[in-house]
N, C-alpha and C positions, 0 to 999 in steps of 0.2 A: 919505831913503830909499833905499835899496840898492840897484841895478841885479842882480837873480838871475836866473841862466840856468838852471841844474839842481837836481838834488834836493839833492846833497851842497851848493852853495851856498847852500841853501835851510837844509835842516837846521844847519849854520852857523851860518849869520844869526842865526837863531831863541833856537841856544844863548848868542851870545854876547852877543844882548836879554836875556834872563835872566839870567843873568850881569851886568848892569849893571843891573838891573830893583834886581834881588836886595841887588848891593852902592848902591845908592842907600837903599835901603831901609833896611839897616843903617846909614849915616850918620846917616840921620833918627832912627832909633831912637838912636844915641848922642847923640844935641839935645836930645830930647822926652820919650825914656823910650817905653814902652811904652802901649797906651791901657788906660786903665780904664773902666768906669760911676761915675757919681756916688754919692759919696756919701750918706745922708741930707738930713744939712745940708744938702749942695749942692741935691739933690731939692728939697727944701720950699723954701728960694729963688726957685724957678724957677718962674713967674707962670704959668699957662695957663688957658687956656679949658677953659670944662667942657661936655660935652651939656648943650644949650638944651633947657630943656622947651619950650616954644610949636610952637604946630605951623609950619611953612616952608611948609603946601602952598596957604595964599592970599597970599603976598609973590609983589608980584613978582621982587622978584630970583630967583626961586626956579619961575619956571615958564617958560615958554614967550611971556612978552608980549617981551620982550628977544632975543631968537632970533632972528633974520631968516629 
């Protein structure tokens, strides 16, 4: 962390930090490319749990039995 003593130094520090972060981000984009969402084929390959149809109100894991 850079020690800042006045507002001008703070503004310069923030500006330099923003430029450094922007450069780092552009370098990552050169390597990996832009972020994109899943294609339909990729999305269908992902296994995910769906909403459960059973009531959770009577299960021990969902009530106050485990909360001390």
